[in-house]
C-alpha positions as CSV (number, residue, x, y, z in Angstrom):
1,M,-1.6,-3.8,17.9
2,R,-0.4,-4.2,14.1
3,R,-3.5,-4.9,12.1
4,P,-3.0,-6.1,8.5
5,I,-3.9,-3.8,5.2
6,V,-4.4,-4.2,1.6
7,L,-2.2,-1.7,-0.4
8,F,-3.8,-0.9,-4.2
9,C,-2.1,0.4,-7.3
10,S,-4.9,2.1,-9.2
11,Q,-2.7,2.3,-12.4
12,T,-2.2,-1.6,-12.9
13,G,-4.6,-3.3,-10.3
14,E,-1.7,-4.8,-8.3
15,R,-2.3,-5.1,-3.9
16,Y,0.6,-5.4,-1.7
17,L,-0.2,-6.8,1.7
18,T,1.3,-5.2,4.9
19,T,0.7,-4.4,8.4
20,K,0.3,-0.8,10.4
21,N,-0.1,0.3,13.5
22,K,-3.9,2.4,13.5
23,A,-2.7,3.9,17.2
24,N,0.7,5.8,15.5
25,T,-0.4,5.8,11.9
26,P,-4.6,6.9,12.0
27,D,-4.4,8.0,8.3
28,R,-4.7,6.2,5.2
29,L,-1.4,5.1,4.2
30,R,0.8,5.6,1.1
31,L,4.0,3.9,-0.2
32,L,5.7,4.1,-3.0
33,K,6.5,0.8,-4.1
34,Y,7.7,-1.3,-6.9
35,S,5.5,-2.6,-10.0
36,A,6.3,-5.5,-11.6
37,K,3.8,-5.0,-14.2
38,L,5.2,-1.3,-15.3
39,R,8.6,-2.2,-14.1
40,R,8.8,1.1,-12.1
41,R,8.1,2.6,-8.7
42,V,3.9,3.8,-8.3
43,W,2.3,4.9,-5.3
44,F,0.2,2.3,-3.6
45,V,-3.0,3.9,-1.7
46,E,-4.5,2.0,1.7
47,E,-7.7,0.7,0.5
């Protein structure tokens, strides 16, 4: 079952809401997403 998670950017404090399947991805999620404040891609990690 997919659960909602929040990804957090440590550089700007931005948050990004997405979902993940905990059965397939038990580890903390880390995605390279676009930051509108920095106008470049940065790492967003699961809170």
